[in-house]
C-alpha positions in Angstrom: 0.2 0.0 -0.1 1.1 3.5 -0.9 0.9 6.3 1.6 -2.5 7.3 1.0 -4.0 3.8 1.8 -4.7 2.9 -1.9 -3.6 -0.1 -3.9 -3.3 1.8 -7.1 -2.2 5.4 -7.9 -4.5 7.9 -9.6 -3.1 7.6 -13.2 -3.7 3.7 -12.8 -7.3 4.2 -11.4 -7.8 6.9 -14.0 -7.0 4.2 -16.8 -9.2 1.5 -14.8 -12.2 3.8 -14.7 -11.9 4.3 -18.6 -11.6 0.6 -19.3 -14.4 -0.2 -16.9 -16.7 2.2 -18.7 -15.8 0.9 -22.0 -15.9 -2.7 -21.4 -19.9 -3.3 -21.6 -19.9 -1.3 -24.7 -17.1 -3.4 -26.2 -19.2 -6.7 -25.2 -22.2 -5.2 -26.8 -20.2 -4.3 -29.9 -18.9 -7.9 -30.2 -22.6 -9.2 -29.9 -23.6 -7.0 -32.6 -21.1 -8.0 -34.9 -22.0 -11.5 -34.4 -25.4 -11.2 -34.7 -25.1 -9.4 -38.2 -26.6 -6.0 -36.8 -23.7 -4.0 -38.4 -25.5 -0.6 -38.7 -26.2 -0.6 -34.8 -22.5 -1.9 -34.3 -21.1 1.1 -36.6 -23.3 3.7 -34.6 -21.5 1.8 -31.3 -18.4 2.4 -32.7 -18.9 5.9 -33.8 -19.8 6.8 -29.9 -16.7 5.0 -28.7 -14.2 6.1 -31.4 -13.6 9.8 -29.9 -12.5 8.3 -26.9 -9.9 6.3 -28.3 -8.8 9.1 -30.6 -8.3 11.4 -27.7 -5.4 9.2 -26.4 -3.7 9.9 -29.6 -3.9 13.6 -29.5 -2.7 16.2 -27.1 -3.9 16.6 -23.5 -6.5 19.3 -24.2 -8.0 17.1 -26.7 -8.2 14.0 -24.3 -9.5 16.1 -21.8 -12.4 17.0 -24.1 -13.0 13.6 -25.1 -13.0 12.2 -21.5 -15.5 15.0 -20.4 -17.4 13.9 -23.5 -17.4 10.3 -22.4 -18.4 11.2 -18.6 -21.4 13.0 -20.1 -22.3 10.1 -22.3 -22.0 7.6 -19.4 -24.2 9.9 -17.2 -26.9 10.6 -19.7 -27.0 7.0 -20.7 -27.3 5.6 -17.2 -29.9 8.5 -16.3 -32.2 8.0 -19.7 -32.2 4.0 -19.2 -33.4 4.7 -15.7 -36.2 6.8 -16.6 -37.0 4.4 -19.1 -37.2 1.8 -16.5 -39.3 4.1 -14.5 -41.7 4.7 -17.5 -42.3 0.8 -17.7 -42.9 0.6 -14.0 -45.7 3.4 -14.2 -47.3 2.2 -17.5 -47.6 -1.7 -16.1 -49.8 -3.7 -17.8 -49.7 -2.0 -21.2 -46.0 -3.1 -21.9 -45.1 -6.4 -23.6 -43.9 -9.1 -21.4 -40.6 -9.2 -23.5 -40.0 -5.6 -22.9 -41.3 -5.9 -19.2 -38.5 -8.6 -18.3 -35.8 -6.6 -19.6 -36.2 -4.1 -16.6 -34.7 -6.0 -13.7 -33.2 -4.5 -10.8 -29.9 -5.8 -12.3 -30.5 -3.4 -15.3 -31.4 -0.7 -12.9 -28.0 -1.4 -10.7 -26.0 -1.5 -14.3 -27.8 2.1 -14.9 -26.7 3.2 -11.7 -23.3 1.9 -12.4 -22.7 3.8 -15.5 -23.8 6.9 -13.6 -21.4 6.7 -10.8 -18.6 5.7 -13.5 -19.5 8.8 -15.3 -19.5 11.3 -12.3 -16.1 9.5 -10.9 -14.3 10.0 -14.3 -15.6 13.6 -14.4 -13.9 13.9 -10.8 -10.8 12.4 -12.0 -10.6 14.4 -15.2 -10.9 17.5 -13.4 -8.3 16.7 -10.7 -6.2 15.6 -13.6 -6.5 19.0 -15.4 -5.6 20.9 -12.1 -2.5 18.7 -11.4 -1.3 19.6 -15.0 -2.2 23.3 -14.5 -0.3 23.4 -11.1 2.4 21.6 -12.7 2.6 24.2 -15.5 2.5 27.2 -13.2 5.5 25.8 -11.2 7.7 25.2 -14.2 
């Protein structure tokens, strides 16, 4: 353990959060490709591609892309939760195939996206403050 009591340092945590947030979409992309839904896979790839290209650019571009990704995670989780609440409020008017998709695991996964997005936004802001502080010292 390091002096702060954490097992990983902040930069490793930063990349771990990004990897955790991209993992479900990578799995979904593979599912879409295997089932032959190429258009949906292309849309999924178009959403994720700016995050990957952010790592190839400078720090300012990376910061913008990670803020975009954090916003997308938060929006995705909240919209899916609102959809869940809508299905719960409608009740009997929803087909059973749709009804059984909205389980508590579905809701927990949505909240996980929101938490990951908020934490990633926090890490991006902290990273920007550290880089500005380092520039001021030079």
